[in-house]
C-alpha positions as CSV (number, residue, x, y, z in Angstrom):
1,X,85.0,98.2,149.3
2,X,81.3,99.0,149.1
3,X,80.4,95.4,149.4
4,X,82.5,95.0,152.6
5,X,80.8,98.0,154.2
6,X,77.4,96.5,153.4
7,X,78.3,93.1,154.8
8,X,79.7,94.7,158.0
9,X,76.6,96.9,158.5
10,X,74.4,93.9,157.9
11,X,76.1,91.9,160.6
12,X,75.7,94.7,163.1
13,X,72.0,95.2,162.3
14,X,71.0,91.6,162.4
15,X,72.7,90.8,165.7
16,X,70.7,93.1,168.0
17,X,67.4,92.0,166.3
18,X,68.2,88.3,166.9
19,X,69.0,88.9,170.5
20,X,65.8,90.9,171.1
21,X,63.6,88.1,169.7
22,X,65.3,85.3,171.6
23,X,64.2,84.2,175.1
24,X,66.5,84.9,178.1
25,X,68.2,81.5,178.0
26,X,69.1,81.8,174.3
27,X,70.2,85.4,174.9
28,X,73.0,84.3,177.2
29,X,74.3,81.6,174.7
30,X,73.9,83.7,171.5
31,X,77.1,85.2,170.2
32,X,77.5,88.9,170.9
33,X,77.6,91.4,168.0
34,X,81.2,92.3,168.7
35,X,82.4,88.6,168.5
36,X,80.6,87.7,165.3
37,X,82.9,86.5,162.6
38,X,83.1,89.1,159.8
39,X,83.7,88.2,156.2
40,X,85.3,91.0,154.3
41,X,85.3,91.1,150.5
42,X,88.4,92.4,148.8
43,X,88.6,94.1,145.5
44,X,90.8,92.5,142.9
45,X,92.1,94.1,139.8
46,X,93.2,92.4,136.6
47,X,94.6,94.0,133.5
48,X,92.4,93.1,130.5
49,X,93.0,96.1,128.3
50,X,94.2,95.9,124.7
51,X,97.9,96.2,124.0
52,X,100.8,95.5,126.2
53,X,100.9,95.1,130.0
54,X,102.4,98.3,131.4
55,X,104.2,96.4,134.1
56,X,106.3,94.1,131.8
57,X,109.7,95.4,130.8
58,X,110.1,96.7,127.3
59,X,113.5,95.0,127.0
60,X,113.6,91.3,126.6
61,X,116.8,89.6,127.7
62,X,117.5,88.5,124.1
63,X,117.3,92.1,123.0
64,X,120.0,93.2,125.5
65,X,122.6,90.6,124.7
66,X,125.3,90.8,123.4
67,X,126.9,93.9,124.9
68,X,129.7,95.6,123.0
69,X,132.1,94.7,125.8
70,X,131.3,91.0,125.5
71,X,132.2,90.8,121.8
72,X,135.7,90.1,120.4
73,X,136.5,90.7,116.8
74,X,138.0,87.4,115.5
75,X,138.3,88.0,111.7
76,X,137.7,90.5,109.0
77,X,137.2,89.5,105.4
78,X,137.5,92.8,103.6
79,X,136.8,93.3,99.9
80,X,138.3,96.6,98.7
81,X,136.5,96.5,95.4
82,X,133.0,95.7,96.8
83,X,132.9,96.8,100.4
84,X,129.3,95.6,100.8
85,X,130.6,92.0,100.5
86,X,132.9,92.4,103.4
87,X,132.2,90.2,106.4
88,X,133.3,90.2,110.1
89,X,133.4,87.3,112.5
90,X,132.6,88.1,116.1
91,X,132.7,85.9,119.2
92,X,130.7,86.5,122.4
93,X,133.3,85.8,125.2
94,X,130.6,85.1,127.8
95,X,128.6,82.5,125.9
96,X,131.0,81.4,123.2
97,X,128.5,82.1,120.5
98,X,129.9,83.3,117.1
99,X,128.4,85.9,114.8
100,X,129.0,86.6,111.1
101,X,127.9,90.0,110.1
102,X,127.9,92.3,107.1
103,X,127.3,96.1,107.0
104,X,123.7,96.8,108.0
105,X,123.2,93.6,110.1
106,X,121.8,93.9,113.6
107,X,123.0,91.9,116.6
108,X,120.9,92.6,119.7
109,X,121.1,96.4,120.0
110,X,124.2,96.7,117.9
111,X,124.1,97.5,114.2
112,X,127.1,97.0,112.0
113,X,127.6,100.4,110.4
114,X,131.0,100.0,108.6
115,X,133.6,97.4,108.0
116,X,137.2,98.5,107.6
117,X,140.3,96.3,106.9
118,X,141.2,95.8,110.6
119,X,138.1,97.0,112.5
120,X,134.3,97.2,112.5
121,X,132.2,100.2,113.5
122,X,128.9,99.6,115.4
123,X,126.0,101.9,116.1
124,X,124.8,101.2,119.6
125,X,121.2,102.0,120.5
126,X,120.7,102.6,124.2
127,X,117.8,104.4,125.9
128,X,116.7,106.2,122.7
129,X,120.2,107.5,121.9
130,X,122.7,106.2,119.4
131,X,126.5,106.2,119.6
132,X,129.2,104.7,117.5
133,X,131.8,102.3,118.9
134,X,134.7,100.5,117.1
135,X,136.1,97.0,117.7
136,X,139.6,96.3,116.3
137,X,141.5,93.2,115.7
138,X,144.1,92.3,118.2
139,X,147.6,93.5,117.2
140,X,149.7,90.8,115.7
141,X,153.2,90.4,116.9
142,X,155.8,90.5,114.2
143,X,158.5,87.8,114.4
144,X,162.0,88.9,113.3
């Protein structure tokens, strides 16, 4: 901003001096001070600090997906003797992607906390808070 003020002030100061030194015929054809083209300089800012850019979102799109509502529990392989070996199969209904997970695995913002014979318990991390949510297998119809 300081440079633009100096440039504008310089244009005003040189215009009257040029018109005083010029003869009468040149004075009529010389551009007037109020019609001189002005060049204004603009300040530009660029972020070159160390670390992350404060204007970029902290959540990447891969970190957000899948949401708990998009997952469907397809199968549970439950081991009663060694529960740490139990596995669940999940399907993302929006993308069709399948996930196999054990207790402690992380899928996006969801962490598998516990696997039970017909359900899986997730710890959902949102905005610095944690909550638990359960997905269950669809009920099977019994045939007579």
